[in-house]
C-alpha positions in Angstrom: -3.9 0.0 -9.0 -4.7 0.9 -5.5 -4.9 -2.3 -3.4 -7.2 -2.3 -0.4 -6.9 -5.4 1.7 -9.7 -7.9 1.7 -10.1 -9.3 5.2 -8.7 -12.8 5.3 -6.7 -12.5 2.1 -3.0 -11.7 1.7 -1.9 -8.9 -0.6 -0.9 -11.5 -3.2 -4.3 -13.1 -3.1 -6.1 -9.8 -3.3 -4.0 -8.8 -6.3 -4.7 -12.1 -7.9 -8.4 -11.7 -7.4 -8.2 -8.4 -9.1 -6.1 -9.8 -12.0 -3.0 -7.7 -11.4 0.5 -8.2 -10.2 1.2 -7.1 -6.6 4.1 -4.9 -7.9 1.6 -2.9 -9.9 -0.3 -2.1 -6.7 -0.2 0.7 -4.1 -1.1 -0.9 -0.8 -2.5 1.5 1.9 -1.6 0.3 5.3 -1.7 1.5 8.9 0.0 -1.3 10.8 3.4 -2.9 11.0 2.2 -6.3 10.0 0.1 -5.0 7.1 3.1 -3.0 5.8 5.3 -6.1 6.1 2.8 -8.2 4.3 2.5 -5.7 1.5 6.3 -5.4 1.3 6.6 -9.2 1.1 4.1 -9.3 -1.7 6.1 -6.7 -3.7 3.6 -3.9 -3.4 4.5 -0.2 -3.0 3.2 0.8 0.4 1.5 4.0 1.5 1.5 4.2 5.3 -1.1 6.2 7.2 -0.5 6.5 10.9 -2.6 4.7 13.5 -1.9 3.6 17.0 1.5 2.0 16.4 4.3 3.6 14.4 5.2 1.8 11.2 9.0 1.8 10.4 10.3 3.3 7.2 11.1 0.9 4.3 12.5 1.2 0.8 9.1 0.9 -0.9 7.1 2.8 1.8 6.0 6.4 2.0 4.4 7.8 5.1 1.6 10.4 5.0 -0.5 12.0 7.8 -3.9 11.3 6.3 -5.8 10.2 3.2 -8.2 13.2 3.7 -8.4 15.2 0.5 -6.7 12.6 -1.7 -8.3 11.3 -4.8 -7.5 8.5 -7.2 -5.3 10.8 -9.3 -3.3 11.8 -6.1 -2.8 8.1 -5.2 -1.7 7.3 -8.8 0.8 10.2 -8.7 2.2 8.9 -5.4 2.6 5.4 -6.9 4.3 6.7 -10.0 6.7 8.8 -7.9 7.6 5.9 -5.7 8.2 3.6 -8.7 10.5 6.0 -10.5 
């Protein structure tokens, strides 16, 4: 499951609203605090650059852009990161 943040809700709350466990989600983040929140919830984190660099982490992958990526690509990234 690709987890998009819902403004005002944590990653855990968003996953709960969707009926999935945070660990079964790929969170797409562009900020340090967003990536930290996703990490704390147990999500796998795909980091897309913005104004401030986001540090590497054990369950994070950095990519330059989401342009050209589809759902199948995001699923493949999630599976690779979980294996």
